[in-house]
N, C-alpha and C positions, 0 to 999 in steps of 0.2 A: 637187244636185251634178251637174256635166256630165262627159262622158267625158274631158274634158281637164283635170279637176281631181280626180284620184283622191287619196284618202288614201294615205299611204306610211308603212310601218313597217319600220324596219331592226331586225333581231334579230341581234346579233353575239356571238361568243365569242372566246376567246383560244386560241392555241397548239394547234390541232388540224389534222390532215390529214382527208381524207374517210373517217374511221372512223365511218361511219353505215350502217345497214342498207340504205338506198337506194342506196349505192355498192358493194354486194356484187358482186364480179366485175370491178369497175372499179378498185379500190384494194386492195392486199394487206391481209388481215385486217380488212376493213371490217365484218364481221359480229360482231366480238368484243363491242362494247358493245350494249346494248339501247336502241334509239332509235325507239320507235313514233310519237311525235308528229312528229318531223322527217321520218321516212319518209312519214307521211301527207301532210305538207306538200309533199314532193317529188312524190308521186303525184297531188296536186291541181293541180300546176303544171308548171314546167320545171326540170329538173335539168341543170346545166352540168357535164359530165363531165370537162373539163380546164380548170379555173380556177386562176389563179395570182396570188399577191400580187406587188407590185412590189419588195418587200424581205422578207427572212426574219426580221424583228424588228418589234416593235410600232409605234414612233413613225414611222419612215419609211413603213411600209406604210399606216398610217392617214392620213398626210399625203396620200398618193397617192389614197386613197379619197375624202377630203374636198375635194380640189382638182381631181381629174381630171388631175393632172400627174405626170410622172416625178420622183421625188425628186432624182435626179442633175442634173436640169435646173433645178430651182427652189431648190436648196440645202438640202433637207430629208433628205439621205441618211445623215447620221451619227446614231448612237443615244447619247444624245439631244442635241439642240441647240435653239437658238432662232434660227430662220432669218429672213432678210429676203427673202421671195419677190419676184419681179417685180411691179410695181405692178398689173398686170391680174389677178393671181392672187388669188382669194378662196375662202372656204369655201362649199360648195354650199348649206348650210343657210340662209345669208344670202340667196342668190339666191331660194330658195323663200319666205323671209320677205318679200322685196321684192315677190313675186308674190301676196301675200295669204295665204300659208300660216301656220298656227300651228306653230312649230318647237320641239321639245323634245328634250333629250338627257339620258338617265339612265344614268350620269352621266359616264362616262370620256371624256376628250378625247385628249390625246397626239397633237396634230396638228403638233408641232414649232414652234408659235408660241403666244404668249399669246392665248388665246381671247377676243376682244372681246365686250362685252355685247350687241353688235348681232347676233352670230352666231345666237343662240337667244332665243326668248321665255322659255325656262326651261332652264337647264343645272344640274341639281342631282339629288340622290338621290330627290327627290319629283317629278321631271319626268314628265309623262304627258299623253297626248292628252285625257284627261278634264278637264284644267284649261283647255282652250281656250274661247274665246268660242263661243256657240251658232252652229252652222252653218258654222264656219270649217273649210276643209280643213286637214289636218295632215300634217306630216312629223315623225314621232316615232322616235327612236333609243333602243334599249335595248342595253346592253353588259354581259355577264356575265363575272365573274372566276372562275366556278366551275372552269373547265378551265385556268386559268393555272398555270404551272409551280410557283408558290409553294404551290398547293394539293396538288400531288403529294407534295412532299418534307417538308412539315411535318405531323406527326401530328395536331396540333390542328386546323389548317385542313382537312385531308382528312376527319377525323371529322365536323367541322361541316357540310361541304358534302354529305356522303353519309349523313347521319344518317337520312334517310327511305328509304334503299334497303333492300329486303328482301334476305335472304340469297341467294335464288335470282337476284337481279339483279346480284350481285357476281361479278367474275371471279376465279377461283382462280389465284394466282400460279404454282402448279405446272402449270397447264393453259394459261397464256397463250401467245400467239404474238407474235413481234416480229421485226424485220429481222435478217438475218445479220451486219450490220456491228456489232451489239451483242453483247458476250460473254454467255454463258448463266450468269449468276451471280445470287445472291439479290437484290442491290440493283437490278439491271436487271429481274428478274422482278417484284419488288414495285412498282417504279415504273410499269412498263407496265400491270400489273393495276389500279393506282390510276388511271392515266390513263383507262383504259376505264370504270372506275366513275364517274369524274367526268363523262365524256361522258353516261352514263346519267342522272346527276343533272341535268346541264345540259338534257337533253332534256325533263325534267319542267318545268323553268323556262320553256322555250320554249312548252310546252303551256299554261302558265298565262297567258301573254300572248295566245296565240291564243284561249283561252277568254274572256278579257276582251273581245276584239274581237267574239266571238260574242254575249256577254251584252249588249253595247252595240248590237247590230244593225248592225255595221259590216263584217262579213266580205265581203259582196258588193261593197262600195265601196272596198276597200282592197287596194293592192298591197303584199304582204309579201315581204321579201327576207331570207334567212338567209345569213350568211357568217362565216368565221373570218378574223382579221387575217393569219395566216401559219401555217406548219406546226408540227408537234408539238414539245414542249419537251424534246428529247433531244439529246445530242451527234450531230452530222451531220444535224440537222434544223433546229430553231430556231437562228438565227444563221449558218447555212450557206446559200449561194445555190445550192442544188441542188434536186432534185425534192421531197425530204421537207421542205425548208425553205420552199418556195414553193407547193406544191400544196395547195389548200384546197377545202372544200365551198362551193358557191354554188347556192342554190335560190331560185326566185321563184314566187309564187302570185298570180294576178290573175284572179279569177273572171269568166267571160264574155268575157275577152280572150285570155289565154294558155290554150290547150287543156290540159286535164288529162292527165297522163302523158307530157308532152313531154320529150325528152332532146336536148341539143345536144352534139356531140362535138368541135367545133372548139375551138382554144385561145382562151380569153378571159382578161381581167385584171380583178381587183377594182377597178383604176383606172377601168374602164369604167362603174362604178356611177354616178358623178356625172353624166356625160352621158346615161346611160340613163334615170335618174330624170327629168331635165329633159325629155328627148324624150317620155317616157311622160306627163308632165303637160302636154305641148303647149307647153313653153317653149323659147326659143331656146338652143341649145348654144353657149357662147362659143367663138370661134375658137382661143383660146389653149389650150384643153383638149387633152391628148394622147390621152385615152381615146376609145373608139368606142361610140356607142349600140348596144345589142344588141337593142332592140325599140322600136317607135314607140307613139304614143298609142292605137292600136287593139290593141296587144299583138302585132302582127305582127313576126316576127323580122327583124332587119337583119343584113347581113353583118359578121362579126367581122373584126378585123385578122388578117393571116396569121401573126403572131408574137406571143409574149408575152415581154417583156424583164424582167430582174430584176437587182438589184445588191445587194451588201453593202459597207459601208464601215466606218468606225470603230465598234466596239462597246465603249462605255465607254473603257477604256484600250487595248483591242486595236486596233492599227493594221493595217488590211488593205484590199484593194480587189479585188472580184471582179465580173465582168460576165458575164451569161448570157442565152441566147436559146433559146426552145423553139418548135418547130413542132408539128404534129399528132402527130409520132412521136419526134423526136430532140431531145436537149438538148446544146447546145454551150456550154462554159464557158471563160472566159479568166481565169486567175489572174494579176493584175498584179504580185503579190509571191510568186512560187513558192518563194522562199527562206524564207518564213515558214510556220509551222504553221497549219493551219486551226483549231487548238485552242490558241492562245496563252493564257497565264494571263489570267483575267478574274475579278475579285474576287467578283462575285455568283454566277455559275453554278458557279465552282470550289468553292463550299460546298454544292452540291447533290449528292445521293447518287450519281447516275450519273456525274457529272464526277469526283467524288472516287474512285469505284471504277475508272474508266478510268485515272486517274493512278496508282492503286495497282498496277494490273496492268502498266502500263508500267514502273513502278519495279521490280516483280518481275522483269520481263524484263531490266532492267539488272543486277539481282543475278545472274541466270543468266549473263549475259555476263562478269561479274566472275569467275565460276568456270570460264570457258572453255567454257560450254555454249551451244548454239544456242538462241535464244529460241523458245519454243513455247507460251507462255501465251495469246497472241492469234493470230488468223489474220492473214494479210497484209492482208485487207480491214479488219479491226478496227484494226490497227496504223496503217493509212493515215490514220485520223482525226487522229492527233497527229504524223504523220511529217513530216520535212523532208528533202529538198525535196518540193514538190508538183509535179505536171505543169503546165507553163505553159498547156497547153490540154487540155481533156477533151471527149469526145464519147460519148454513150450512146444506145442504142436503147431508149427507155423502154417501148416496146410489148413487147419480149421481156425486158427487163432493168430492171424498175421500181425496183430498189434500187441501180442504178448501180454494178454490180460489175465490169464489164469496159469499160475505156477503149478506144474504137475509133479514137482520134485518128490513129494511125499505120497503120491498116489500108487497103491500097490499094482495097479494095472500097467504102470509105466516103469516098474522097477528094472526090467531087463534093458529098456532103452536107456534109462539113467546110467546103469552100470556100464553098458557098452560105450556110451559117449564119455563117461568119466574116465574109463580106461584109455580111450583114444586121446583125450586131452593130456593125461599123464604121460603117455608114450611119446606124444609130440614134444612135450617140454623136456623129457629125458633125452630124447634123440637129438634134438636141435639145440638144447640149452635155453636157459631163460635168464638173461642178464637183467631183466626188469626187477627181479627180486633182490638183486644186489644193492648195496648202498651206492647211490649215484655219486656221492662225494668220493668214495673209494674208487669207483670206476673212473672218474675224471683224473684222480691221482695216478691210476695205472696207465691211463692214456697220455697224460701230460704231467710227468713228475715235477713237483714244485710249481705247477701252474704254467709251465712252458711246453709248447708242442715240440715233439721231436722234429728234427730237420731231415729232409730228404737229402741223401748224399749228393755231392756235386757230380755231374756227369763226367765221365772220362772220355775224351774225344781224341780220335786218331785219324790222320789223313794219310792215305796211301794211294798213289797214282791218281790223284784228283777226287777220290771217293772218301767220304767222311763216315767213319764208324763211331758209334756212341754206345757206351754201356753205363749202367748205374748199379751200385752195389746194394741199394735199398730194395729189399724184396717187395714186389708189388708195385714198384714205381713205373710211371709212364714217362716217356721222353718226348720232348717237342723241340722243334727248331724253327727259326724265323730269320728272314733277311731284312726285317724292319728294325731299325734302331729303337732303343727304349725311348718312350715319350712320356708325357704327363698322364698320370693315372686319374681317370674321372672318379670323383668321390661318389661312393655308393649311397643310395638312399637307405633309410633304416630298414625297410622291408628287404631290400637287396642284400644288405649285410646279414640280416637274420636268416634269409633263405639261401645264402651261399652263392649268390649269382657271381659269375666270373668277373674278375677285375678288368675293366675296359681301359686299355692303354693304346688303342688304335692299331694293335698288331695282330696279325693272323699267324697262329702257330700251326705248323705242320706236325702231324703225328709221326714220330720216327718208328718205322717197322723194319728197316733194312738199310744197309749202307746206301748213301745217296751222293749225287753230284750237286754241289750248291750252284746257285745261279752265277753265271760268269761275271766276274768283276764286282761281286757283292761280298760284304762281310756277312757272317751269320752269328746268331746267338743261340745257345743250346741250354735248355733247362729240364728239370725233372720234377715230377709231382707224385706223391704217394697220398692216397685219400686219408685225411685226418692229420697229416704231417704238414709242417711248414714247407714251402717250396724250396728247392735247392737254390744256391747261388747260380747266376747265369754265367756260362762260359762264352767268352767273346773270341771268335776266330777272325782275325784281321786279314782276311783273304784278299780284299781289294788292295791293301797296301803291299802285300806280297807280290801281287801280279803287276805292279807298276814297273 
């Protein structure tokens, strides 16, 4: 393996802020869970102290990571949708695959598009670098649901995920710490304690993957990146485009290239991961990517962009639009619908204990008003989570106010900061476009006229001297071929359908990059896929019959 073909492993989790020991002193209550394996990973590489997701919820955030593009610019901003990105936009895993990497994904997708079979060599619960051809460099992704909000609030899932934790590894709800915008009640204390326990359980899972690298003798040749998709799964965090919704841990270890014990305090974005991985592998970074490479193929740090931008749009049936920008110290937020609560009714989270508890307390305050009493169950900060109206603009000094308790937007001393960040946000939206302000119904009609997706054109296949050449007239389409006949397609689960997991039919599709010689004595099938389009019809070459 050369210095420009490192193995790459992504280890990601759901729904956490930097609540890891390595971030103690950098994020409030970071030391609550026990995370020795991730802490050691950080000490052996670089810790990004101010890393941010592009969106405060899973699918838009992951689309940015996989494409290197802002969701509002390519149409992936709503939770969830099936977007039709611009033709030049693709999934970074396929770029690695075209460069000769074995790419695997275990197993979560949620990229806001139907994941084509050309995106990965293997996208399944069994996907692993250990399944690669001998000697092939690999890009392997592992995604844990251990810390997902569904594990916090269900007794069964929580017990299953934390079954191996010792008593002294668990956080006592009576002793737990959490932000002041959450009321100090039993449901919140229990949820926060469970959240910390799940992070400890997730840390052990990370350790098992790192141990496998060590067992295979691959540690020294592998760039490992750990990240979370967005912030913690609580009211005023996940689904909110603020600090707790967007701030995530980001750690990279690359022995012999990134010096151990490095820390970078400038703002970076998880959207930067795609271009950074390409640069690290010595591959060209496509011009259409909005992210910024953070280090090069020698592991040397590259300048980050001056700002991290974020957005929230529709969340299931919640209609909202928020745009935000963060520099090294301040966060400026623009609420495009200040007349709407930041905590509108949302069927799924409204059944979670913390959401239900906050609704109950708000109702109790309403009861107090009905008796002519001044509401005092919640503090003003806690009440602001559900309050209407919201401020049209918000400005916070995160360095001194990490929980965003004091809005500085009208303070004369911060006028210059406000104006600078307001201009930066306006320029970002003007430069990259903002599809989130368009009618989603009109956008869907533009993508799928009459409700039907456009179809990818059928591949054109030519054979010359035993070599097969394939083209497709649909711009942006990827071409794949297989020697395995069509089989029964496994029915996808509801979450697989929503998250766009590839359809499993037992076939392995090769990514077409150049004319190829098919396996001797085998028929082949050729197909084409364009993100957001229906797949092409398959072209069957009956080569086995011709060779009889």
